[in-house]
N, C-alpha and C positions, 0 to 999 in steps of 0.2 A: 506494499500499499504506500502511495506516494503520500506524505505531509508536506504541508506547506511551514514556512519557518514560524509562525504563531501558533500553530498545532506542537511543533518539535520544542517549543519554549515550554507551551502548557505542561507537555507530558515530562519536560525534565524537570519543571519545579514541582511536579504531583510525584517523581521519584525522589527528589530531596527531601520533601515532607513527610515520604514513607521511611525513608531511610533514616528521619529523625526520631519519627515515632516508634521504630523499631531498636531504638537503643542507642544509635548514632548521638552527634552532636548537632545543637541548634540548626534547622535549616535556616540560612540565611536569603530572604527572596527579594528581589526589588520589586518597583511599581509594576514596571513592563512584563514581570512575570507574574503576578497577583492580576492583572488586567488581563494576561493572556488564558489565567485559568478561568477569569469570570467569561470570558467570551466564548472560548472555545468548550469547555466542559462545565459551564453554568455553576461552576463552584466560587462562589465570592468569599474568600479567606476574611475579608473584613465583617463580613457578618456573620460568619460561624464560628469565629474565636473572639476573645473578650480581653482587651487590654489589661494590664496590670493594677490600673486605677480602678477600675470596676471589682474586683477580687479583693475579698477578706482574708479567705483561708483555704489553702490550696490541699489536697490529698497528698498525703505522707506519700515519700517516693516519687511522686510524679511533678516536682515541683519547680522543673528546669523548663521553660518556654520551648515548645516542638519549635515555631516557628518566630524567624525577627523578621520584621518589614524594615528595610534599609529605606530612608528618604530620599528622596532623587536628589540629586547635587544642586545646589543652587545658595545663595547668599548665606542661608542660616544652615550649620550643621546643628542637627537633630539626632539624639541618640537614636536608635531602632527601637521599635515598637514591639513589647512583649507581646505574642500571642497564646493564649490559654485555650486549650478546648474543652467543650463542656466536661467531658470525664475527668480532668484535673482539677476543677475548680469546686471546694467541698460548700463554701459559704458564699455569695455575691455581696456586695456592697447593699446596703440597703437604704433609705430614705425615710425619715418619720414624716408621712402625710395628715394631715388633718382633715376631717370632713366639715366642708364647709354648710351645712344642715344640721348637725347635731352636734358637732364640735369635737368627736370622739377620735384617738389618733390612733394611727397603725401604723405596723412596718411594713414599707413595698419594698421588694429585692427587683435589680437592675433599675 
């Protein structure tokens, strides 16, 4: 089967993620690879994972981020975005929400 450049890039990125999940080092993905995954395979890594800021506690033994998204080269150097899959997260950050009608308060995850 002949693949175009973007399809090859998407499969290479998927292979990096699989190797990282099977015990290798964290996968470093560029935005081009993340976009290729989204357009070719309909897998949006940004929607499927949660950044470190949205996590309170991680599952013991699964606390290493599987994917690191590298920001594109620009004026500002940003650190890579840690991406955690749902099976790595024990507890999400939660917010205290107040009901406007009755005034009761509850915690909402995410």
